[in-house]
N, C-alpha and C positions, 0 to 999 in steps of 0.2 A: 459581480457575484456576491451573494449573501451567504450566510451561514448554511442555509438549506442546500445551496449549490455545492459548497465545500464538502458537506456530509455526503451528498450524492456522488461526487467524484471519488471519495475515499471508498464508498461502497462499490462503485464500479471497478476500482482497482482490485478488490477481492474477487468480484464476479469474473473479470477477464482473465485473471491468473487461473481461476478454477476451470475456465473454459479453454485454457491454453491459447488464448487469442492475442498473439504477440503484436499484431498490427494495432488493435485497440489499446493495448498496454502502452505502446510507444506514444500514442496521442496524449496519455494521461501523465507521463513522466517528463520532467525537465531532462534534457540530454545529459546534464552533469549531475543528476540526482545520485545520492548515495543511500543505500539501505544497509543498516547494521542489523545482523541477525544474532541474538543472544540465544545459544543453544547449549544447555549444560555449562561447561566451563569455557566454551568457545565464544568469542565475539567475532563474527565473520562480516567483513565489509563487501558489499556488492556494488559495482558501478552500474548505472542504468543499462548500458549496452550489454553487459554480461548477464544481468538479470533477464533482460528481454530475450537474449539468445537461449538462455536456459529454459525459459517458458516456451519459446518456439520449438526447441528440441525435445520438449516434454520431460526434461530432467526434473523439473519442479512444476507444481500446479496440476491441474486435470482432475482434482478431487473436490466435489462440491462441499462447501462449508456453510454452516448457519452463522449469520452475522448478528451481532448485538452492538448497538451504539452505547458506549460507556461515557464519553464526554466529548465536547466540541466547543470551541470558542474562536471568535475573531479576536486576535491579539491587537491588531490595529488595522486601519484601512486595507493594506495589501498583504496581510499575514494572518494565517489561521492554523489551528491544529484540530485533528480529529482522532479520538481514541476509540478503536474498534476491537471487539473480540470476535475471532472467526474460528469456529470449531468444526473439525472433520471427525470421522470415526477413529482417526489415529492421532491427530495432533490438535492442541489448543494454542492458537496464535493470539497474542495481544499486540496490537499495532498502535504506535503513536505516529501519525502521519502529518508532516508539516507541508503546508500549502502556501503558495504565493500567487498573487494576482499578476497575470500576464495578458496584456491586451484585453482587459475587462473580464477575463474568466480565470478560474482557479487551475493551477498546475501543481503536481506533487514535486516538491524539491528535496524532501528527505523522509526517510522511513526508519523507525526503530522497531524491530520485531522481537518479541520475547516468545519463545516456543517451548512448550512442554509436551511430553507424551501423555495421551489420555489414559 
């Protein structure tokens, strides 16, 4: 997987959450992935399974967001990061997505999300 592939996976992450597609989301995330959400004064950790369940139960996601690539880099052979901005009518998300190479393709191993109200 090259940088283009890593960016594609990061973009897919946004799209599948927006579609509440828990099955597709599961395929993108390492089972031990952690997502930290910075919202106001709160920093909230989500384990992969909890996040997937919330998407499946439509507690989060389901709203289309426009995506803008901010930065991306391969740190070294098997590690990369992608910074994306995803904006809905209600919230502005800034994501830093960490990816690792597993069996030749990229998988999301960590997410830092900073969210502000639009």
